[in-house]
Each structure stands twice: as structure tokens, then as C-alpha cells.
C-alpha positions, 0 to 999 in steps of 0.5 A: 559662461557660454563660449561663441560657437566656431565655424564649422568648413566642410573639407573638399572631397577627395578626387577621384578618377577622371578617366578610365583606369582602362584609358590609355591617359595617366590620369594623375587626379591628385595632381601629382605634378612631380610625378608627372615631370618624373614621366617626361624624363623618360618619353620623347613626346609628351601630352599634358592634359591639365583639367578641372573636374568640374568643367564642362569644357573638360568633360566634353575635350575628354573623350576627344583626347582619349580617341587622339591617345587611342590612336598614338599611345604607342608613340606619344605618352598621354598625362591627365593632371588634375589642377583644381585640387588644392592639395595637389602640386599642380594647384600650387605652382600652376595657374590657369585662366581657363580649362582645359589646357594642353602642353606638349613637350618634344624632349626637352623643348616646351611647352608648346600650349595648344590653343586649337578646337577641341575636337579630336582630328585637330588635336592628332593633327597638331600632335603629329605637327609636333612629332614631326616638325620637319618634312623630309625632302628626298625627291623632286616630286616631293619638293612639288608637293611642298611648294603646291601647298597653300601654307608658307614653306621654309625649306632647309638644305643640310648635307647627312655625310656628317656624324651625328647631324650636319652642323646647323640641323639641329637649331633648323629643327628647333625653330620648326618647334618655335613656330609651332609654339608661337603659332598653334595654327601652324601656318608655316611649313618647315621641310629639309631637303637632302639631295644636293640635286633637289636643292639647286632647283630652289637655288640652295647651294650650301649646306646650312643655307634656308629658303622662305618660298612666296607664290606671289612676291619674291621668295627669300633666303635666310640673311646669315650675314646679317642675322644670327643663325639661331632657332629664334632668329629663323622663326621671327624671320620666317613669321615676319616676311611670310605670305598669307593670302587666305588665313584660317579663323578659328573662334574659340567659342567665348567672348573675343574680338577675333572677328571684330579686329579682322573685319576691321581691316576691310572688306572680308570674303568668309568661306565655309568649308567642310574641313578634315585636317587629318585627310590626304586631299582637299579639292575644294581648298585647292580650287579656293587656293587657285582663286587666291593666288590669281587674286593676289598675283598683281604682277602676272610677268613675274618669273623670278620664282623658282617653280616657273624657273626650274621645276615648269610643273603647272598642275599644281595650283602654285604654279597655275597663276604664273601661267597666262591664258593660252586662249588670249588673243588681242583684238586687231582693233587695239595696238596695245601691250598684254598687260597694261596698267589702267585707271578707271576715269568717270567723268560727271553728269553733262546736266545736274538733272541727268543720270548719265555718265561717261566712264573711261578707262585709261591705260599706260602703253608700250608702242608695238613699233620701235622699242630700244629695250625690253622693259619689266614693270612690275607695277604702274609707275606713279610719274607715269600716271600722273602724266596720263591723267594730265595728257586726259584732262587736256583731250577730256572734252574729246569724249564728254558727249551727252549720250554715246552708244559707241566705244570711242577710243584715243591714243595720247602721246607721252610726254616723258618717252617718245615710245610710250603712248596712252590710250583711253576708251569711253562709253556712256554709262545710265547709273540708274540701270546697271543690267549691263554689268550683270552680263558676263562681258564687260561694258565695253565689250561690243563690236561698235568700236571707234577711235576719236581722232586728236583733232576732235572738238566739242564745245560742251562745257567740261571740268575735272574727271574722278578718279573711282577705282581701278578697274579694266573694261578693255576687251583686250585687257580680259582674258576670260569673263571670270578672270580676276589676275591681280584682281587686289591691286586694280581695285580699292575694295581689296578683299581679304580672304578667310576660311571657316570650317563649317563643321564647327562653326556653321553657327556663324553662316546661319547668323550671316544669312546660310540656310540652315536645312542645307546638307552641304555645308559650303557658304561663301559671304562677303561683309563689308563693315565700313560700307555696311554692306553684306553679300551672301553668295546663292547657295544653289550655285556650287562652290567652285572656282567659277562661282568663286571668281564671279563673285569676287569680281562682281563685287570688286567692279565700279557699279556692283551688281550684287544685291544687299543682303537683308535678314527677315522673318521667313514666317511673314505670309502676306495676305491682300485682305490686310488693311495694314502691309507687313514689310520685311527687310526683302519687301522694304525697297519696293513697298516703300521706295518702288510703290507710287503711293504715299507711304506711312511706316510703323516700326514696332517690336513685339516686345513693345507694348505701347506699339500694340496699342497703336494697332486700332488707330492704324486701322482706322487710319489705313481704312480712312486714306484712300488705298490708291494713293495711300498705303499704311505699313508697319515692320517689325525691327526685331525680325528684320535687318534694316538698311542703316540709313532706315534704322531707329533707336527708339519705338514706335517711331512713325515715318511718311514718304510723300509720293515723288519725294521718297528720299525726302521721308519725314518723322512724326513729331515726338512731342505729339500724342499718337491719335487719329486727328495728329496723324491725319493732319501730318499726313496731309501736310507731308502728303503730295496729292495734288489738288484740282482746286484752285488755291484759296486765300486761306491756302496762300496764307498758310503758304505765305506762313509757311515760308516765312517760317523756312525764312526765320529757320534759314536766318537762325541757321545762318545766325548759328553758323556766324557764331561758329565761325567767330568761335573758330576765329577766336580759337584760331587766334589762340592756336596762334598763340600757342604756337609762337609760344611753342616757337619761343620754347623751341628757340630756348631749347635750341639755345640749351642744347647748344650750351649743353653740347659744349658742356658735353665737349668740355667734360669729355676733353676733361675725362680724356685727361683724366683718363691718361693722369689714371693710366700713368698712376697705374703703370706708377702703381705697378711698378711699386708693386714690383719693388715691394714683391722684391722687399718681401722675397728678400725678406723672407731670406732673411728670416730663413738665415736667422733661423739658421744662426738660432739653431747653431748657436743652440748646439754650441751651448749644448756642447759648451755645457758638455765641456764643463761636466767633463772638467769637473770629473776630471778634477774629482778623478785628480784628488783620488790619484796618487801624487806621481799620477798627478804630474801625468793628469795635468799634462794630459789635461793640458793637452785635451784642453788644448785640442778642444780649443782647436776643435772650437775654433773650427767650428767657429769658423766654419759656423762664420763662414757659412754665415758670410756665404 
């Protein structure tokens, strides 16, 4: 009989060296994880590179690891382990979801996983941070360098007069390693102060105290009285209370939600700069840091920071944000304090067809006259803002005019304090023309300033103003044209600042609008997902502090002059002889909205075959329509980024924009076939051409039919609304019934709660009684145990005496036996002796028995005496 053939499986090939034999990296290509752990015992710093031979990223990172090892092999042990071979211990013990994986060990601490870019400079920077997690600060200049860094800093003061280390130093050292383990970016810098005089600069007096430095908010000291002094607690406290002004984004290249999660937090300013982590100086990063500090410095009068109190160095970027501008001068026209709290109030149009607004800046100020005390208020008081708005509502008619060419200001007394007043300055703003904002001066910087009196009357009907944005427009509130100090707290459009390394992530910059042919990889853009807007900083301008401040300021003001960035196809060239106009995202607004013609627009795509079949129809249509009144255009949706309100999810789509009613665009019905007659009827029906001929009866009939159709449509809509209202009423009644039932259930639960509380009290009393009984019985058992112990001791003594008596009885029996033997021997001798000697022997035997009896009596008495004792 023929047997079934067995499956034959080819065994895997034996692994080979992944690294060169001349490489400073020890290559354990058979996955000898036990030998790797043995090597780690003899080295202080060890880097494990877990790889898979088939992984392309492992192959790409191999050269980077060798480059780092060539520099640090004398200080760090580099070990590469093949974690893919099925016979190796690494594959059996480790279960990685991706390759390569880098783990670092500092003596017995680890593993510290590195999750950053697989670039030699970044890996070397991280390895050096693990080698020296603490920066030793022994002088005032080093302290200034440490505090001026944009990264959060944690300082510890330790007196190195003990051996081997002062108390708490090893805990602080381990906390620095914990921070690297939890945050691979290493955004927290740990430093150790060894000089008592330097420690006093940041108010560190006692050895072992820890200080968290923050640039804008108040710095903190580690609360030893609340939290235990452990490495995990110090690291957790620093991570929770750190101040992150700028965050680095480093996408790993795979699918992730990193950018999506960050952009969901609000408007984001993404700055791409070429960054070398091993460089000693970063001038461009310092400029960006100064901008971030100014932007987040909401309380400019802050004086609690140690660097401004004790150090007084104004050259570093950390201190620039706390020093007021030297050339700030108050105009004599206004009697306002230096840094008031302001809100922007926008009055509605004076007429429904008007495009003008009155924009007013409402400020809370302290009088420059009599002051009882000098008060420092870090932020605007809500009650004062509310009172100022109430005062403004009462005096709103003072500023409500049709058109005003000057800035009118007025002061209102405070309701709560005689030493405070409110100032409001207003100016007419044309909403359509925003050229005045694009200039470097604010809208209120004009020589024509006039104060309005409180008694000024105006009969114009007024309404409640609308608070749009907290922005400062009064000239004395601006230090310079690009000042953004505390702007993040004075606007609702607060920006989150992010940095990306353009050497690694320039592809993201290109997708956001950067020019591919640029040699200097510097780029800045603002992305606002909520408003669906995207702004790009002009790449012809250098990325310096003033440019960034202008970019941020133009985004933050009420009517932003920034032009929205749209992606289009730069390869499209326009020719006048074409009957169909090709539209891009850059020309969309000019061609469609600003045109004085009726526009028929076709949305198409290169891959859409049906769209291509419509080309001859649109060419015929363009030739039939008069070019002075109509424009036939098309736009490629795959190559152009359109505004969201004009996006479409179906191709082809045809929209008609009638003249003078461009915002009322009409879509070609999808149930109609796209042909020349239907398109002509559709255009003529919705076009805005004025006919010179009088309307005929047929025209009037059509108008009447159209109006009837509109009326019937409105009636149907009203009927739908009524049905929805009835459904809402029913839902409301059901909800009321459910609420009533819920209240009953709540009442029942309250009763059950009271009953359970009474039972709990009763059980608690029983528990106390049982506890008392338990204590009593426990005491009695202890007494019984003592008595039993005494009985056991007495029994042990009796056993010892019994044993002694047995020994004495045995000795007595032995003596009696020897006595009988002596008697037998004497009797035998008496028979052999002569008659004369019989009497003598008898007398001798008698005397011997008496002596023996006396001896036995003495021994018996002695034994009895011992027993009695």
C-alpha cells in the first residue's frame, strides 16, 4: 500500500553577521541574550540594538549606530542582538512589535528605550544625556546658561562634604534617569548646584532641596512635607508642573495620530528649522524662544522670577521677556496706566445694508492721581470687566455714529472703587476694506484723537455690543508695531507653538506649502483645523524674530489681513484664446466672485472619464453664450485646494454663479442629463441678465407659477416644522415622565440609604461589643496558658524524681543479690571446718549480719531523706 507523503519544510538558514567584524559594535547574531546580560555587568553604560536582519529600517539604522559607536565606544558598550532568529534566546524572551529597538542601561538602571529619529546625531545626543543626566553647576555663569535654556529645568542643591555622596543625591540622580525613561525627547534638564552662594541665587538654602524653574509662571520648590522624597515622585512632580512653551514634533514616519492630536488642540504655528542637536549654539532657536516667551508672558510686571530678582542678566533670552521696552512712552493725550486690561467690543451696523462697524477698546485703568496703595493685579478681574461692560452699555450711544473719522474716547467712573475708571476708545471700521490693518500701525494710531463728554446725546437707536476679541488697539498699549507680549492671554485665537527639524521632516513642509527648490530649509505656517484655514509665511522673508512676531500678530487681530493659502497646480498656463477658462485655487476668487459676469463652473478630475466626455458640450456652450456676460470655466479638484464651502464629493459637478448674487450659487440638478439644451435652459433660468423688452403675459404667468411654487414649498417647510415641533413636544412629555420616575427612584434610594445607615450604626455597636468580649476571652486564655505552663513545669520535675527513684531501687536490688551469695559461701565453709571452729564462725557471722543491717538501715534512711528533699 502506498503511504501519503509527508510535508517537507525547509529549515531556516543560519544567521550571519549583521555588523562588520571590524565594527566597534558587538554583534550577537544568534540572539545570545544571556551573553549580552553578562557583558552588561562589566560596563557602566550599555546600548542594546535589537534588530531583524530582513528589516529595512534596521539596515538603514545600522550605519547610524556604527557612526555613534565609533565616537563613544571608549565610554559606552554597544551590543547588537538578532531578535528574529527562532532559536535564539532573544526571540524566545522578547516580543517586539517593531524593529529596530534601542535600549540603554546606566549601571543597574534600565532599560531606557529610545524612540527618537534613527539619526546618528539624535542617537548620540540621547546617549550623552544618559551618560551625564545631571549638569553640574558650580558658578553663577553656568547657572545663567542653565536658566536661559528654553527647556524646563530642575535644580538640586547638595553639599558635597560627606562621603561618598550627600543624602538624597542618588535619589535625585535616579529621578533624572526616570525623566529620560518617561520622555525620550529629554525636555527636562536636571542640574546640581554644588556651591552654597550659587544656590542662594535661586533661594536654595538647605542641602537636598529641589527647584523647578519656569520662565513665565512662578517657579516651584519640591514639597517635601507633602510628597515623599523618591526618584519617581520627583520625576512625576517635574513632568506635571513643567512649563512647555515650545514643543518638538518628531513623527516616526508610520501611521500615527501625532499631528492630528496636536492640531485638534487649537490653532498651531509650525516652524521648520534645520536643527543639529550636537551643536553648541542655536541662534535661530534662541530667536524663536524669545518670541515664545514674549507671546506667553501674560503678566509683564512679574517680578517673582529668580533670574529677574537676583541674577539681573538681560542678555539671555529668558530674561528679555521680563524687561519692559526702554522706549515705551505714554502719550500725553491719555491718562492711562502702563498695562491695563482691555477687551474689544464691536457695535453692530447702523443699518442692515451697511458694512461699517464701530470697534471700541474698553480698558480697566487705575487713576494717576491719589492711590491708597500700589496694587499688582496679574490678570483682569472678572468683576471689573463685568462692571466696565455695564458702564459701556449705559454709554454706548456716545459712540454709536454712522461714520466717524476720528478716535473718540471717554472715561467712565467705576461702580466699586473711586480710584478706578474705565476708558473706551472707538473708531468706525469698514468691514469690506481691511487695508488699514495691513499697515504696521494699529487702527487707532492716528493724530485725530478726541475725548467725548459724558453728556453727549445721540438719538440713534443702539443695541448691545458683541465681544469679539481681546485685542489692544489704543496706541499707548503698544510698545512697538510688532510687540506681542502676553498676546496669548489677550486673544481667543491662542497659538500652540511647535518645532520640526527640517532636515528630517521637510516633506511635511512641502505638503504645507513650502517651496521645493529652496536652499535654506526654513518655513513657518499656521494651521487652524476648527476654522479650516491655513496661512503660510512668505518664504522670501527671513525667519527672524520680527517676522514671526508680525506673522503671529496679523493672525491674532480681529480682522486678519493674512491671505489664506490654497494648493494649486503651478504647471497650468492660461491662454486668452481658450473659450473655457481654467481656474485654480489662486484665481478662484478673482474669476468667480470678483467677476462682473455670470459664471458656469465645472468641477472635474483627471481620472474622471465621464468628465472628459463633457468637454465638447462646454466648448459649444461657451461659443453660444455672449463672452461679455458669461464665463464658462472649469477647475481640477485633484490639483487644487478649494475653500471648504465650495468643495464637492461628486464628480462632475456644475455650479452656476449669477451676476450680483454670487453667494447664491445654484447646482445643476443631478437627475437631468448634461446636454446643451438643458444647460442653456438652466443658465437662462438662473441668469441675472436684465431684459429691455417688457414682460409679456407668458412671462407674468411664469413668474406667478414660480411664486406659487415658492409658496407651496414654504408651506411644505412650515408643515415639516410643525410636525417636528409636535415630535419635540411628545419627546418633552416623555422626558418629563422619565424625570418624575427618576425623582421617585431617587427618593426611594434616599430612604434605603437612611435604613442602611441605621443598620450600619447597629452593626457597629455589635462589633464594639464583640470586640470587648474578644478582649476579655483573650485575657482569660492568657491566664489559663500561664497555669498550664506551671503544671507542665511541675510534671517535668516529677518525671525527673521518678527516674532517680528507679535508679536507687535498681542499686538496692543489686546489693541484696550480692548479700545472698555471701551467705551461701559461708554455709559451705561451715560444713568443712572443724567443730571447734563452728562456734567461732557462727559468732563472726552474727556480728557481720548486725553490721550489714546497720549499713542497710543507714542507706535506706539516706534514700528516704533524699526523696523527702
